[in-house]
N, CA, C and O atoms as a MOPAC input file, in Angstrom:
PM7 MOZYME 1SCF
protein

 N      0.98800 1    -1.11200 1     0.03100 1
 C     -0.05800 1    -0.32700 1     0.20700 1
 C      1.07500 1     0.79000 1     0.18700 1
 O      2.08400 1     0.71900 1     0.88900 1
 N      0.73500 1     2.07100 1    -0.90100 1
 C      1.09700 1     3.72900 1    -1.13000 1
 C      0.68900 1     4.25200 1     0.15300 1
 O     -0.48900 1     4.40200 1     0.47700 1
 N      1.99200 1     4.61100 1     1.09800 1
 C      1.50800 1     5.89000 1     1.92100 1
 C      1.39700 1     7.06600 1     1.68100 1
 O      1.77700 1     7.39400 1     0.55700 1
 N      0.95800 1     7.95700 1     2.41600 1
 C      1.06800 1     9.48500 1     2.03400 1
 C      2.79300 1     9.96300 1     2.32800 1
 O      3.20400 1    11.10000 1     2.09600 1
 N      3.44600 1     9.11200 1     2.74300 1
 C      4.97300 1     9.76700 1     3.54900 1
 C      5.60300 1     9.51900 1     2.17400 1
 O      6.22000 1    10.41700 1     1.60000 1
 N      5.39100 1     7.86900 1     1.46300 1
 C      5.98900 1     7.77000 1     1.09100 1
 C      6.08600 1     8.52500 1    -0.55000 1
 O      7.11500 1     8.58300 1    -1.22300 1
 N      4.64500 1     9.09400 1    -0.97500 1
 C      5.07600 1     9.96600 1    -1.77100 1
 C      5.62300 1    11.49700 1    -1.62900 1
 O      6.08400 1    12.26000 1    -2.47900 1
 N      5.43000 1    11.63000 1    -0.44500 1
 C      5.77300 1    13.29700 1    -0.47300 1
 C      7.38800 1    13.00600 1     0.29900 1
 O      7.78500 1    13.92300 1     1.01700 1
 N      8.24900 1    11.82900 1     0.16500 1
 C      9.48200 1    11.23800 1     0.20700 1
 C      9.88900 1    11.59300 1    -1.03300 1
 O     10.77900 1    12.40700 1    -1.27900 1
 N      9.06200 1    10.81900 1    -2.03200 1
 C     10.00900 1    10.22300 1    -3.56600 1
 C      9.45100 1    11.71800 1    -4.25800 1
 O     10.06900 1    11.89000 1    -5.30900 1
 N      8.29500 1    13.05800 1    -3.94700 1
 C      8.76400 1    14.69400 1    -4.03200 1
 C      9.51200 1    15.51600 1    -3.79100 1
 O      9.82900 1    16.53300 1    -4.40800 1
 N      9.88000 1    15.03700 1    -2.71900 1
 C     10.89400 1    15.84200 1    -2.10400 1
 C     12.50300 1    15.32500 1    -2.97300 1
 O     13.20200 1    16.22600 1    -3.43700 1
 N     12.83600 1    14.24200 1    -3.07900 1
 C     13.76700 1    13.68900 1    -3.79700 1
 C     13.86900 1    14.35500 1    -5.43200 1
 O     14.94000 1    14.57100 1    -5.99900 1
 N     12.35700 1    14.64700 1    -6.09400 1
 C     12.48900 1    14.89400 1    -7.26400 1
 C     12.71000 1    16.30700 1    -7.24200 1
 O     13.45700 1    16.85100 1    -8.05500 1
 N     11.99400 1    17.02200 1    -6.20500 1
 C     12.10000 1    18.57600 1    -6.35700 1
 C     13.21100 1    18.87200 1    -6.05300 1
 O     13.52800 1    19.76400 1    -6.84000 1
 N     14.33500 1    18.60300 1    -5.13100 1
 C     15.78100 1    18.77000 1    -4.73000 1
 C     16.66200 1    18.39700 1    -5.96700 1
 O     17.88100 1    18.51400 1    -5.83600 1
 N     15.91200 1    17.75100 1    -7.71100 1
 C     17.07800 1    17.06100 1    -8.23600 1
 C     16.29700 1    17.64600 1    -9.78600 1
 O     16.42500 1    17.00300 1   -10.82700 1
 N     15.41600 1    19.07700 1    -9.70600 1
 C     14.42900 1    19.89200 1   -10.46900 1
 C     16.14400 1    20.59400 1   -11.83500 1
 O     17.05400 1    21.34400 1   -11.48100 1
 N     16.03200 1    20.22500 1   -12.67000 1
 C     17.14300 1    20.80800 1   -13.55000 1
 C     17.95900 1    19.90500 1   -14.04400 1
 O     18.51900 1    20.20800 1   -15.09700 1
 N     18.24700 1    18.57600 1   -13.44100 1
 C     19.21000 1    17.61400 1   -13.35300 1
 C     19.24300 1    16.62200 1   -14.28200 1
 O     18.33300 1    15.79800 1   -14.17800 1
 N     20.07400 1    16.45200 1   -15.21300 1
 C     19.93200 1    15.41000 1   -16.21600 1
 C     19.68500 1    14.11800 1   -15.69200 1
 O     20.77500 1    13.90300 1   -15.16100 1
 N     19.11800 1    13.28400 1   -15.51500 1
 C     18.26800 1    12.21200 1   -15.43800 1
 C     18.37700 1    11.22700 1   -16.69800 1
 O     18.62100 1    11.64000 1   -17.83200 1
 N     18.10700 1     9.46800 1   -16.27900 1
 C     18.03100 1     8.17100 1   -17.03400 1
 C     16.72800 1     7.73400 1   -16.67700 1
 O     16.57300 1     7.35600 1   -15.51600 1
 N     15.69900 1     7.71400 1   -17.50800 1
 C     14.62400 1     7.19700 1   -17.46900 1
 C     14.33100 1     5.93700 1   -17.86300 1
 O     14.61300 1     5.59300 1   -19.01100 1
 N     13.92200 1     5.34700 1   -17.26600 1
 C     13.57900 1     3.52300 1   -17.84200 1
 C     12.18100 1     2.96200 1   -17.50800 1
 O     11.90200 1     2.39500 1   -16.45100 1
 N     11.30600 1     3.19700 1   -18.56900 1
 C     10.06900 1     2.64900 1   -18.08000 1
 C      9.85000 1     1.68800 1   -18.74600 1
 O     10.55900 1     1.46300 1   -19.72700 1
 N      8.75800 1     0.81700 1   -18.38300 1
 C      8.70200 1    -0.67000 1   -18.46000 1
 C      7.63700 1    -0.06900 1   -19.62100 1
 O      7.32200 1     1.12100 1   -19.62900 1
 N      7.10000 1    -1.08700 1   -20.64500 1
 C      6.32000 1    -0.62800 1   -21.50200 1
 C      5.52900 1    -2.22100 1   -21.69800 1
 O      4.96400 1    -2.54800 1   -22.74200 1
 N      5.62200 1    -3.05200 1   -20.53400 1
 C      5.15600 1    -4.16200 1   -21.44300 1
 C      5.89400 1    -5.88000 1   -21.26800 1
 O      6.92300 1    -5.88600 1   -20.59300 1
 N      5.59500 1    -6.77800 1   -21.62500 1
 C      6.50000 1    -7.98100 1   -21.18500 1
 C      7.84800 1    -7.53200 1   -22.03500 1
 O      8.06400 1    -7.04000 1   -23.14200 1
 N      8.49700 1    -7.89800 1   -21.09900 1
 C     10.10900 1    -8.00300 1   -21.00600 1
 C     10.50500 1    -6.36000 1   -22.30400 1
 O     11.30900 1    -6.17900 1   -23.21800 1
 N      9.67100 1    -5.72200 1   -21.80700 1
 C     10.49800 1    -4.06300 1   -22.76100 1
 C     10.19800 1    -2.94800 1   -22.23900 1
 O      9.10700 1    -2.39100 1   -22.11200 1
 N     11.44600 1    -2.58700 1   -21.87900 1
 C     11.80100 1    -1.00400 1   -21.16500 1
 C     12.29600 1    -0.37000 1   -21.94300 1
 O     13.21400 1    -0.82400 1   -22.62700 1
 N     11.83600 1     0.89300 1   -22.08000 1
 C     12.35100 1     1.95200 1   -23.03100 1
 C     13.16500 1     2.96700 1   -21.75300 1
 O     12.81000 1     3.35400 1   -20.63900 1
 N     14.43900 1     3.14200 1   -22.60000 1
 C     15.52100 1     4.07300 1   -22.06700 1
 C     16.02800 1     5.52300 1   -22.75100 1
 O     16.88600 1     5.67300 1   -23.62100 1
 N     15.20400 1     6.55500 1   -22.06300 1
 C     15.55900 1     7.91900 1   -22.39300 1
 C     16.38900 1     8.49200 1   -21.36200 1
 O     16.64300 1     7.95500 1   -20.28400 1
 N     16.85300 1     9.77500 1   -21.81600 1
 C     17.26600 1    10.82700 1   -21.02800 1
 C     16.91400 1    11.78100 1   -21.07600 1
 O     16.52500 1    12.06200 1   -22.21000 1
 N     16.76900 1    12.94900 1   -20.01100 1
 C     15.99900 1    14.05000 1   -20.08500 1
 C     16.64100 1    14.87200 1   -18.36400 1
 O     17.70200 1    14.69500 1   -17.76500 1
 N     15.56500 1    15.66900 1   -18.06900 1
 C     15.77200 1    16.48300 1   -17.26000 1
 C     14.43900 1    16.88300 1   -16.68100 1
 O     13.52000 1    17.37100 1   -17.33800 1
 N     14.41400 1    16.54600 1   -14.94900 1
 C     13.16500 1    16.83100 1   -14.44800 1
 C     12.74500 1    18.58400 1   -14.62800 1
 O     13.18200 1    19.35400 1   -13.77200 1
 N     12.36300 1    18.82900 1   -15.14100 1
 C     11.56300 1    20.18500 1   -15.53800 1
 C     10.60600 1    20.84100 1   -14.15000 1
 O     10.65200 1    22.00500 1   -13.75100 1
 N      9.66300 1    19.58900 1   -13.52000 1
 C      8.96600 1    20.34900 1   -12.37100 1
 C      8.06100 1    19.60500 1   -11.59100 1
 O      7.60500 1    18.59300 1   -12.12300 1
 N      7.59500 1    19.96200 1   -10.11100 1
 C      6.96500 1    18.47000 1    -9.42800 1
 C      5.91600 1    19.45700 1    -8.91300 1
 O      6.09500 1    20.59400 1    -8.47800 1
 N      4.55100 1    18.62600 1    -9.09000 1
 C      3.32800 1    19.24200 1    -8.71500 1
 C      2.75600 1    18.57800 1    -7.92100 1
 O      3.25600 1    17.45700 1    -7.82500 1
 N      1.43200 1    18.84900 1    -6.92500 1
 C      0.92000 1    17.89200 1    -6.10600 1
 C      1.05800 1    16.37400 1    -6.37500 1
 O      1.53100 1    15.51500 1    -5.63000 1
 N      0.45200 1    16.22500 1    -7.80800 1
 C      0.26400 1    15.11000 1    -8.16100 1
 C      1.02700 1    14.28400 1    -8.77400 1
 O      1.36800 1    13.10600 1    -8.67400 1
 N      1.23000 1    15.23900 1    -9.48300 1
 C      2.52500 1    14.74600 1   -10.85600 1
 C      4.09600 1    15.16700 1   -10.87000 1
 O      4.66900 1    15.73200 1    -9.93800 1
 N      4.59600 1    14.84000 1   -11.92400 1
 C      6.70500 1    15.80000 1   -11.82800 1
 C      6.53700 1    15.85000 1   -13.70100 1
 O      6.11400 1    14.88000 1   -14.33000 1
 N      6.80800 1    16.69500 1   -14.12300 1
 C      7.16300 1    16.83400 1   -15.51000 1
 C      8.45000 1    16.83800 1   -15.63400 1
 O      9.17500 1    17.50700 1   -14.89800 1
 N      9.02300 1    15.83400 1   -16.90700 1
 C     10.28400 1    15.37600 1   -17.43300 1
 C      9.92300 1    15.43900 1   -18.72600 1
 O      9.09300 1    14.82700 1   -19.39800 1
 N     11.20600 1    16.85000 1   -19.09900 1
 C     11.90500 1    17.22100 1   -20.68600 1
 C     12.54100 1    15.88900 1   -21.14000 1
 O     13.31900 1    15.40800 1   -20.31600 1
 N     12.36300 1    15.18400 1   -22.30800 1
 C     13.03500 1    14.07600 1   -22.59400 1
 C     13.73800 1    14.94300 1   -23.74300 1
 O     13.30300 1    15.96800 1   -24.26800 1
 N     15.15100 1    14.14400 1   -24.04400 1
 C     15.89100 1    14.93000 1   -24.91200 1
 C     15.44700 1    13.70700 1   -26.45800 1
 O     14.86800 1    12.62100 1   -26.45100 1
 N     15.98500 1    14.45300 1   -27.51000 1
 C     15.75700 1    14.29100 1   -28.33600 1
 C     16.29200 1    12.70300 1   -28.92800 1
 O     17.43800 1    12.44200 1   -28.56100 1
 N     15.71200 1    11.76800 1   -29.67000 1
 C     16.12900 1    10.42700 1   -29.86600 1
 C     17.05200 1    10.51100 1   -31.40800 1
 O     17.82000 1     9.63200 1   -31.79700 1
 N     16.81000 1    11.51100 1   -31.96900 1
 C     17.34100 1    11.57700 1   -33.51200 1
 C     18.12100 1    12.64000 1   -33.42100 1
 O     17.71600 1    13.65500 1   -32.85600 1
 N     19.66400 1    12.53800 1   -34.10400 1
 C     20.17300 1    13.95700 1   -34.24700 1
 C     20.32400 1    14.56700 1   -34.74100 1
 O     21.09900 1    15.50700 1   -34.56400 1
 N     19.22700 1    14.20100 1   -36.18300 1
 C     18.52700 1    15.06200 1   -36.93300 1
 C     17.67500 1    16.09100 1   -36.85100 1
 O     17.55100 1    17.05900 1   -37.60000 1
 N     16.99400 1    15.74400 1   -35.69500 1
 C     16.23400 1    16.31500 1   -35.38600 1
 C     16.14200 1    16.98200 1   -33.81200 1
 O     16.36000 1    16.37700 1   -32.76200 1
 N     15.74300 1    18.44700 1   -33.97700 1
 C     15.99500 1    18.92600 1   -32.42300 1
 C     15.04300 1    19.36100 1   -31.68200 1
 O     14.92500 1    20.53000 1   -31.31300 1
 N     13.94900 1    18.00900 1   -31.29200 1
 C     12.71300 1    18.04200 1   -30.74100 1
 C     12.79000 1    17.54100 1   -29.06300 1
 O     13.32600 1    16.51400 1   -28.64500 1
 N     12.29200 1    18.28800 1   -28.49600 1
 C     12.38600 1    17.48500 1   -27.18500 1
 C     11.11400 1    17.36600 1   -26.99000 1
 O     10.35600 1    18.20500 1   -27.47500 1
 N     10.58400 1    16.19400 1   -26.16900 1
 C      9.20600 1    15.80600 1   -25.77400 1
 C      9.04100 1    16.16900 1   -24.47600 1
 O      9.99100 1    15.78400 1   -23.79400 1
 N      7.88400 1    16.99100 1   -23.62400 1
 C      7.92900 1    16.65000 1   -22.46200 1
 C      6.29400 1    15.89700 1   -22.18000 1
 O      5.19500 1    16.02700 1   -22.72000 1
 N      6.85400 1    15.03200 1   -20.98600 1
 C      6.01200 1    13.80300 1   -20.19300 1
 C      5.70800 1    13.95100 1   -18.99000 1
 O      6.47300 1    14.38400 1   -18.12900 1
 N      4.60300 1    13.61600 1   -18.82600 1
 C      4.29200 1    13.51000 1   -17.20900 1
 C      3.90600 1    12.52100 1   -16.20500 1
 O      2.95200 1    11.75700 1   -16.35300 1
 N      4.55000 1    12.54700 1   -15.33800 1
 C      3.94200 1    10.94300 1   -14.62800 1
 C      3.90600 1    11.51000 1   -13.32900 1
 O      4.53700 1    12.45900 1   -12.86300 1
 N      2.66200 1    10.41600 1   -12.59600 1
 C      2.44000 1    10.53900 1   -10.95900 1
 C      3.56100 1     9.76700 1   -10.06900 1
 O      4.20000 1     8.80200 1   -10.48900 1
 N      3.70200 1    10.32900 1    -8.79700 1
 C      4.29900 1     9.49500 1    -8.11800 1
 C      4.14400 1     8.23900 1    -7.57000 1
 O      5.18900 1     7.84300 1    -7.05200 1
 N      3.50000 1     7.70200 1    -7.51900 1
 C      2.60000 1     6.49700 1    -8.04700 1
 C      3.61100 1     5.36800 1    -8.78200 1
 O      4.09100 1     4.28000 1    -8.46300 1
 N      3.65400 1     6.24500 1    -9.93100 1
 C      4.53500 1     5.41600 1   -10.93400 1
 C      5.87100 1     5.12900 1   -10.58100 1
 O      6.40600 1     4.12000 1   -11.03900 1
 N      6.47100 1     5.88400 1    -9.83000 1
 C      7.54100 1     5.86700 1    -9.59000 1
 C      7.76100 1     4.90700 1    -8.06200 1
 O      8.81300 1     4.35700 1    -7.74000 1
 N      6.54000 1     4.89700 1    -7.31300 1
 C      6.67400 1     3.94200 1    -6.27800 1
 C      6.41000 1     2.41100 1    -6.38700 1
 O      6.84600 1     1.49500 1    -5.68900 1
 N      5.46400 1     2.38800 1    -7.59700 1
 C      5.15900 1     0.74200 1    -8.14000 1
 C      6.01800 1     0.43400 1    -8.89600 1
 O      5.83000 1    -0.77200 1    -9.05100 1
 N      7.04700 1     0.78100 1    -9.62200 1
 C      8.22300 1     0.84600 1   -10.39200 1
 C      8.13600 1     0.34400 1   -11.96100 1
 O      8.80600 1    -0.49200 1   -12.56600 1
 N      6.93400 1     1.27000 1   -12.42000 1
 C      6.66300 1     1.57300 1   -13.25700 1
 C      7.61300 1     2.02000 1   -14.07900 1
 O      7.78800 1     1.30200 1   -15.06400 1
 N      8.44700 1     3.19900 1   -13.97900 1
 C      9.56800 1     3.85000 1   -14.17000 1
 C     10.41700 1     3.70200 1   -13.13700 1
 O     10.12200 1     3.12300 1   -12.09200 1
 N     11.41000 1     4.17500 1   -13.36600 1
 C     12.65300 1     4.14000 1   -12.81600 1
 C     13.43200 1     5.49600 1   -13.05900 1
 O     13.57600 1     5.64700 1   -14.27200 1
 N     13.82400 1     6.23400 1   -12.54500 1
 C     14.41900 1     7.77400 1   -12.29200 1
 C     16.17300 1     7.34200 1   -11.54400 1
 O     16.28000 1     6.74600 1   -10.47300 1
 N     17.47600 1     7.83600 1   -12.45400 1
 C     18.39500 1     7.90700 1   -12.05400 1
 C     19.29700 1     8.76600 1   -12.19700 1
 O     19.89700 1     8.81500 1   -13.27100 1
 N     19.56100 1     9.50700 1   -11.31800 1
 C     20.43800 1    11.08200 1   -11.85400 1
 C     21.90600 1    10.58600 1   -12.35700 1
 O     22.83800 1     9.95200 1   -11.86200 1
 N     21.59400 1    11.26300 1   -13.70700 1
 C     23.00500 1    11.22200 1   -14.11100 1
 C     24.43600 1    11.45500 1   -13.45600 1
 O     25.36900 1    10.73000 1   -13.80000 1
 N     24.56400 1    12.17500 1   -12.78300 1
 C     25.81000 1    13.15500 1   -12.30900 1
 C     26.28700 1    12.40600 1   -10.73500 1
 O     27.44000 1    12.31300 1   -10.31500 1
 N     25.01800 1    11.92400 1   -10.04900 1
 C     25.35400 1    11.37000 1    -8.60400 1
 C     24.79200 1     9.84700 1    -8.60100 1
 O     24.57700 1     9.23300 1    -7.55600 1
 N     24.66700 1     9.53400 1    -9.36100 1
 C     24.19100 1     8.10700 1    -9.88400 1
 C     22.78300 1     7.40500 1    -8.41800 1
 O     22.61600 1     6.28600 1    -7.93400 1
 N     21.96200 1     8.97000 1    -8.15400 1
 C     21.18700 1     8.76000 1    -7.23000 1
 C     20.18200 1     7.83800 1    -7.94900 1
 O     19.90200 1     8.20800 1    -9.08900 1
 N     19.49600 1     6.54600 1    -7.45000 1
 C     18.03400 1     6.21600 1    -8.26700 1
 C     17.01600 1     6.49000 1    -7.06900 1
 O     16.88100 1     6.03300 1    -5.93300 1
 N     16.17500 1     7.71500 1    -8.06400 1
 C     14.73800 1     7.82000 1    -7.30600 1
 C     13.53200 1     7.12600 1    -7.01700 1
 O     12.56200 1     7.23600 1    -7.76700 1
 N     13.50800 1     6.43000 1    -6.01100 1
 C     12.53800 1     5.65000 1    -5.94400 1
 C     11.56000 1     5.62400 1    -4.52000 1
 O     10.60000 1     4.85800 1    -4.44400 1

């Protein structure tokens, strides 16, 4: 069961790392994991925003996606801060 204290702890970790480069691993089904790099842009009461880097060197497009704190707690996604190797969970 996800407790409110767990959500607050994860939110605090994300807030401390706003603007940091991250590695995002997202589980997309049976044995399929997508890994992207980006930056934590903002945190809000129930979601946080991540700006993902472009996957093509020919197109300079960034993608902004949002996740809930429960996504981290249920291990649907995993975020690792690149500089410090800190895993946020």
